[in-house]
C-alpha positions as CSV (number, residue, x, y, z in Angstrom):
1,X,34.3,-6.3,-6.5
2,X,32.7,-8.5,-8.7
3,X,29.0,-8.8,-10.3
4,X,27.4,-11.2,-12.7
5,X,27.3,-10.5,-16.3
6,X,24.0,-10.6,-16.8
7,X,22.8,-8.8,-13.8
8,X,23.4,-5.1,-14.5
9,X,24.5,-3.2,-11.3
10,X,22.0,-1.2,-8.8
11,X,18.7,-2.2,-9.9
12,X,16.3,-4.1,-11.1
13,X,16.6,-5.4,-15.1
14,X,13.4,-4.7,-15.2
15,X,13.1,-1.4,-14.0
16,X,16.5,-0.9,-15.7
17,X,15.1,-1.3,-19.0
18,X,12.5,0.9,-19.0
19,X,11.9,4.5,-17.1
20,X,9.2,3.3,-15.1
21,X,9.5,4.0,-11.3
22,X,7.1,0.6,-10.8
23,X,4.5,2.7,-8.9
24,X,1.0,3.2,-10.5
25,X,-1.5,5.5,-8.6
26,X,-2.5,5.6,-5.4
27,X,-4.7,2.5,-4.8
28,X,-5.6,4.0,-0.7
29,X,-5.3,8.0,-0.4
30,X,-4.8,8.5,3.3
31,X,-4.0,4.6,4.3
32,X,-1.0,5.9,6.5
33,X,-3.8,8.2,8.6
34,X,-6.3,5.7,8.8
35,X,-3.5,3.3,9.5
36,X,-3.1,5.4,12.5
37,X,-6.4,6.0,13.3
38,X,-7.2,2.1,13.6
39,X,-4.0,1.5,15.6
40,X,-2.8,-0.8,13.2
41,X,-0.2,-1.2,10.3
42,X,-0.2,1.0,7.2
43,X,0.6,-2.6,5.5
44,X,-1.5,-4.8,8.0
45,X,-4.0,-2.5,6.4
46,X,-2.9,-2.6,3.1
47,X,-3.6,-6.6,2.7
48,X,-6.9,-6.7,4.3
49,X,-7.6,-3.8,2.1
50,X,-6.4,-6.1,-1.1
51,X,-8.0,-9.4,0.0
52,X,-4.3,-10.8,0.8
53,X,-5.2,-10.8,4.2
54,X,-8.5,-11.7,6.1
55,X,-9.9,-9.5,8.8
56,X,-13.7,-8.9,8.9
57,X,-13.3,-6.9,12.5
58,X,-10.7,-4.1,10.7
59,X,-12.3,-4.4,7.5
60,X,-15.6,-3.0,9.4
61,X,-13.9,-0.7,11.3
62,X,-12.2,0.8,8.3
63,X,-15.5,0.8,6.5
64,X,-17.0,3.0,9.5
65,X,-13.9,5.3,9.3
66,X,-14.7,6.1,6.1
67,X,-17.9,6.8,7.0
68,X,-17.5,8.7,9.9
69,X,-14.7,11.2,7.8
70,X,-17.7,11.3,4.5
71,X,-20.7,12.7,7.0
72,X,-18.4,15.2,8.6
73,X,-17.4,16.3,5.2
74,X,-20.6,17.2,4.5
């Protein structure tokens, strides 16, 4: 099997050059459970929350879900 000379086998050269996993802090803890509760995909919810996709209705439903969760936690 031939590989390109300038690209290492088995991974990204950016990540291979450093010992960084490529992941940072969790932006939205609990996003998977929130997405399930809202009956949308995790990716769709993340796109809306980060502003990459617009959905005023989903954003409002998410805010209400978080408000309700905060009130029940008190």
